[in-house]
C-alpha positions as CSV (number, residue, x, y, z in Angstrom):
1,M,-53.4,49.1,-22.3
2,K,-49.7,48.0,-22.4
3,M,-47.1,50.8,-22.7
4,T,-44.4,50.3,-25.4
5,K,-41.1,49.7,-23.8
6,P,-38.9,52.7,-23.2
7,I,-36.4,53.7,-25.9
8,L,-33.1,54.0,-24.0
9,A,-29.5,54.5,-25.0
10,K,-27.6,51.3,-25.4
11,R,-24.6,52.8,-23.7
12,I,-26.5,52.7,-20.4
13,F,-26.5,48.9,-20.5
14,W,-23.0,48.3,-21.9
15,D,-22.4,45.2,-19.8
16,V,-25.5,43.2,-20.6
17,D,-27.2,42.0,-23.8
18,F,-29.3,45.0,-24.5
19,E,-31.8,43.2,-26.8
20,K,-32.6,40.6,-24.1
21,I,-33.4,43.0,-21.2
22,D,-36.8,42.1,-19.7
23,Y,-38.1,45.5,-18.8
24,D,-40.8,44.1,-16.5
25,K,-38.9,41.4,-14.6
26,K,-35.8,43.6,-14.2
27,Y,-37.5,46.9,-13.6
28,K,-35.3,47.8,-10.6
29,F,-32.1,47.2,-12.6
30,V,-33.4,49.3,-15.5
31,I,-34.6,52.1,-13.4
32,E,-31.5,52.3,-11.2
33,R,-29.1,52.0,-14.2
34,T,-31.0,54.7,-16.2
35,F,-31.0,57.2,-13.3
36,E,-27.2,56.5,-12.8
37,R,-26.1,56.5,-16.4
38,G,-28.8,57.9,-18.6
39,D,-29.6,61.4,-19.7
40,I,-32.8,63.4,-19.2
41,D,-34.6,61.8,-22.2
42,D,-33.8,58.3,-20.8
43,I,-35.1,59.3,-17.4
44,R,-38.3,60.6,-19.0
45,Q,-38.8,57.4,-20.9
46,V,-38.4,55.3,-17.7
47,R,-40.9,57.5,-15.8
48,R,-43.4,57.3,-18.7
49,Y,-43.1,53.5,-18.9
50,Y,-43.1,52.6,-15.2
51,G,-44.8,55.6,-13.6
52,D,-43.4,57.6,-10.7
53,E,-44.7,55.3,-8.0
54,K,-42.7,52.3,-9.2
55,V,-39.7,54.5,-10.1
56,I,-39.6,56.0,-6.6
57,E,-40.0,52.5,-5.0
58,A,-37.0,51.2,-7.0
59,L,-34.8,54.2,-6.2
60,V,-35.6,54.4,-2.5
61,T,-34.9,50.7,-2.0
62,A,-31.7,50.6,-4.1
63,R,-28.7,49.3,-2.4
64,Y,-26.3,51.7,-4.1
65,L,-26.7,54.9,-6.0
66,F,-24.1,57.6,-6.7
67,D,-24.2,60.6,-4.3
68,E,-25.2,62.8,-7.3
69,T,-28.0,60.5,-8.2
70,I,-29.4,60.5,-4.6
71,E,-29.3,64.3,-4.6
72,F,-31.0,64.5,-8.0
73,C,-33.7,62.0,-7.1
74,S,-34.3,63.7,-3.7
75,G,-34.9,67.0,-5.5
76,L,-36.9,65.6,-8.4
77,F,-39.3,63.7,-6.2
78,D,-39.2,65.9,-3.1
79,I,-38.0,63.0,-0.9
80,P,-35.5,63.6,1.9
81,K,-32.2,61.8,1.2
82,E,-32.5,60.1,4.5
83,K,-35.4,58.0,3.1
84,F,-33.1,56.4,0.5
85,R,-31.8,53.0,1.7
86,C,-28.4,53.5,-0.1
87,Y,-27.9,56.8,1.7
88,I,-28.5,55.2,5.1
89,L,-26.1,52.3,4.2
90,K,-23.4,54.9,3.2
91,Q,-23.8,56.6,6.6
92,L,-23.4,53.3,8.4
93,N,-20.3,52.3,6.4
94,P,-18.4,55.5,5.6
95,I,-15.3,55.2,3.4
96,P,-12.2,56.1,5.4
97,S,-10.3,59.2,4.3
98,L,-6.9,58.8,2.7
99,Y,-5.6,61.9,4.4
């Protein structure tokens, strides 16, 4: 049984042709962008469509997520932030302070 594609806010994908998004081939992009820019309803849609296992895999292997997104996902899925690739990359390449 094939799930119907998620109903997401167009504002999340302002920089791409929303109607041409391939939800299966570009699942990592859709998941990352939804968790970064979407609201709770968008996140629920993505979790329903992909399932938590695929969502977690995409988020844990993402090259970049906002700090707030890492914290949210860490709490939501009960995964230490140290397991997120993007968290490790940020620790290895800290942004120098301006002060």
